[in-house]
C-alpha positions, -999 to 999 in steps of 0.1 A, spaced: 0 -4 -3 14 35 -9 8 61 13 9 100 10 18 122 35 5 155 35 18 186 55 40 191 85 16 177 108 12 144 83 51 140 92 49 105 112 68 98 140 100 79 139 83 50 158 51 53 133 74 51 104 97 19 118 59 4 122 48 5 89 77 -2 81 78 -33 94 48 -48 76 69 -55 48 77 -43 14 41 -37 3 40 -5 26 53 25 15 56 58 24 62 90 9 59 128 19 49 160 5 51 191 17 21 212 7 -12 206 -11 -2 213 -48 28 190 -45 1 162 -29 -23 166 -61 11 161 -87 19 131 -69 -14 121 -66 -19 129 -106 15 111 -113 7 79 -100 -15 53 -79 -19 61 -45 -35 41 -21 -40 65 7 -36 104 13 -32 114 51 -34 155 51 -25 177 79 -54 196 98 -36 230 80 -16 233 50 6 261 36 -13 264 2 -46 248 1 -70 239 25 -77 206 35 -112 208 17 -97 218 -15 -68 193 -14 -91 163 -8 -119 176 -30 -91 175 -59 -85 141 -51 -117 125 -50 -120 141 -84 -83 128 -97 -89 92 -78 -119 86 -63 -107 54 -52 -76 67 -33 -87 65 9 -84 100 22 -76 106 56 -79 139 77 -55 142 108 -76 160 135 -58 178 161 -54 174 197 -77 204 208 -101 203 183 -108 161 183 -136 164 202 -154 195 183 -174 179 150 -156 183 118 -168 207 92 -200 192 70 -172 200 37 -148 176 54 -173 151 64 -184 146 30 -147 142 15 -127 122 41 -130 88 44 -115 88 84 -109 114 108 -73 106 127 -64 126 160 -32 136 167 -7 125 182 -15 95 164 -8 60 176 7 35 151 -25 9 157 -49 33 151 -35 41 118 -33 2 106 -67 -1 118 -80 33 98 -65 18 71 -70 -20 67 -107 -13 78 -116 9 47 -93 -17 23 -122 -44 34 -151 -18 28 -139 -3 -3 -138 -44 -13 -171 -47 1 -187 -20 -19 -167 -27 -50 -173 -65 -51 -185 -79 -85 -211 -95 -69 -229 -69 -53 -222 -48 -83 -241 -73 -104 -267 -73 -79 -276 -36 -75 -270 -38 -118 -301 -61 -117 -328 -32 -98 -343 -16 -130 -344 22 -109 -322 36 -78 -336 60 -61 -325 98 -68 -305 114 -40 -322 130 -13 -320 169 -32 -334 186 -1 -312 172 25 -281 180 0 -296 214 -6 -301 220 31 -260 206 34 -249 232 10 -268 261 21 -251 257 56 -218 251 44 -218 280 21 -230 303 47 -229 292 82 -247 319 90 -278 307 72 -307 320 99 -343 299 105 -358 324 84 -337 310 56 -339 272 61 -374 274 67 -379 289 32 -360 261 18 -376 237 35 -412 254 22 -403 250 -12 -414 215 -11 -447 214 6 -450 178 13 -419 174 28 -427 205 49 -463 192 59 -442 165 71 -417 181 90 -449 200 111 -461 169 118 -433 147 131 -417 180 149 -452 179 169 -451 148 179 -443 137 218 -412 123 205 -396 155 191 -416 180 214 -429 173 252 -435 213 253 -459 237 231 -471 230 199 -449 244 163 -470 258 139 -447 275 114 -416 261 101 -395 288 113 -406 281 146 -393 245 140 -361 251 132 -353 274 163 -372 249 185 -356 217 170 -323 222 162 -305 226 129 -296 185 133 -325 176 143 -344 193 115 -319 179 85 -328 141 101 -364 151 96 -362 164 60 -332 131 55 -363 112 69 -391 126 51 -376 119 15 -358 88 21 -390 74 31 -409 85 4 -394 67 -17 -413 41 -39 -412 2 -32 -433 -6 2 -468 -4 9 -480 32 33 -479 11 65 -447 -9 58 -426 29 49 -445 44 80 -432 15 103 -397 15 86 -393 49 90 -409 50 129 -382 24 138 -359 45 116 -360 81 139 -363 56 167 -325 41 162 -317 80 149 -320 94 184 -305 59 201 -277 66 183 -271 100 187 -269 96 225 -248 64 227 -217 85 210 -197 120 218 -208 152 211 -184 151 181 -200 116 161 -233 122 175 -248 139 141 -231 111 124 -245 83 145 -278 98 138 -278 98 101 -261 66 98 -289 47 122 -318 67 103 -304 53 67 -297 17 81 -321 2 66 -321 19 35 -314 -10 14 -349 -24 22 -365 2 -3 -344 -14 -32 -367 -41 -52 -347 -75 -52 -331 -72 -17 -336 -99 12 -338 -86 47 -308 -101 64 -323 -102 100 -347 -129 83 -332 -159 75 -319 -164 38 -340 -189 18 -318 -216 1 -307 -206 -35 -315 -169 -27 -285 -149 -40 -298 -115 -36 -278 -90 -19 -287 -81 17 -300 -50 22 -272 -38 46 -246 -38 19 -268 -28 -12 -285 3 14 -241 7 19 -236 7 -19 -265 27 -23 -254 55 -3 -218 52 -20 -234 63 -47 -249 94 -36 -216 107 -17 -224 106 14 -199 104 40 -180 73 46 -183 67 85 -217 64 75 -212 44 47 -196 19 67 -221 18 98 -248 8 75 -223 -18 57 -215 -34 91 -245 -29 112 -254 -64 120 -214 -72 126 -203 -43 137 -166 -62 144 -159 -68 106 -150 -28 103 -120 -38 124 -121 -8 144 -115 -22 182 -133 8 197 -171 21 201 -178 41 172 -205 52 143 -210 15 133 -218 2 172 -240 29 182 -260 21 151 -257 -16 157 -269 -13 192 -296 15 181 -312 -4 154 -315 -36 173 -333 -23 204 -354 -3 176 -366 -35 156 -364 -59 184 -335 -78 175 -307 -92 193 -277 -72 203 -239 -86 200 -231 -88 233 -194 -106 228 -190 -72 207 -200 -50 229 -181 -70 256 -147 -66 241 -150 -30 234 -158 -25 269 -192 -9 265 -212 -42 278 -223 -23 310 -239 4 296 -264 -21 271 -291 -19 303 -288 17 300 -294 19 263 -322 -7 267 -339 15 294 -339 46 273 -353 27 238 -384 11 257 -385 51 275 -382 64 237 -405 36 220 -437 51 243 -430 85 224 -426 68 189 -438 88 161 -466 79 142 -457 93 108 
């Protein structure tokens, strides 16, 4: 694997370089001082992974990673986050461009873990069997345009006010009505009723509003009966709220969105529900990997894609710590009444929290959204 280090902070310690060197001749490290040199390197030769510092002398990491995505979309893109900002949520723009975020200082095992898990995920999503199966689906759903427009507006102008966001949502009356309906349910609002979109934005906050818009768009896709779709949306919203509460603030929104989209594969035709026993000879793709593939086509952030792909078997992510995939696994299992992988929780040190999470899920089920 050829790894390109970009910027001063990405000049790894001697210990980490020695660690990678011990992995064998197939691992190769190359360093460049800035973004311009990185673009030349990526354009000139195949680079398996790029690790960029949190700041560069000539380009922003966002610009660099965007250029690399255009030149080499198959290249793994990793952004380093310094210790002071590691507890803050990365910007929406870089979340959409980086496959993984790693802390500084960077322990050797953390880097290796990230690279191997991303390689496995890439192999899963690029597999010929899955591509062929998805190719047999006559019509794939379109991306959630209003959600993406909302994200774009927030990226371009971080000072967007409630009125601006409400006007954007109001452009789609059906979704605006659904957002108001859901925001007035006990699940999201224990206080006074909300009568207008601006009030919904102010009261709920942007992260919750984004989830409601996304749910309203995604679960309006064809492929299920109305009752099935409503039940799926209700479970998804419950799982989303649970996952957000299981993670630290820096990862809560990623977990919420991933849990919300975990079962999106069930909306595709020719896909089997992986929670049900497979019939002999059934070669249809499972809903977890099919959903992850669809989200990859939509260009959603890799942590979300990874969590959806590994939601039923979080240990397959090769990440020893409890992160987004683990939270999505627990949240979707509790929301749908299925078993939680307690061995996985024990290995990640989170098993003592399971009972608390069960109680939280039961409490939320009493306020379940009726869509």
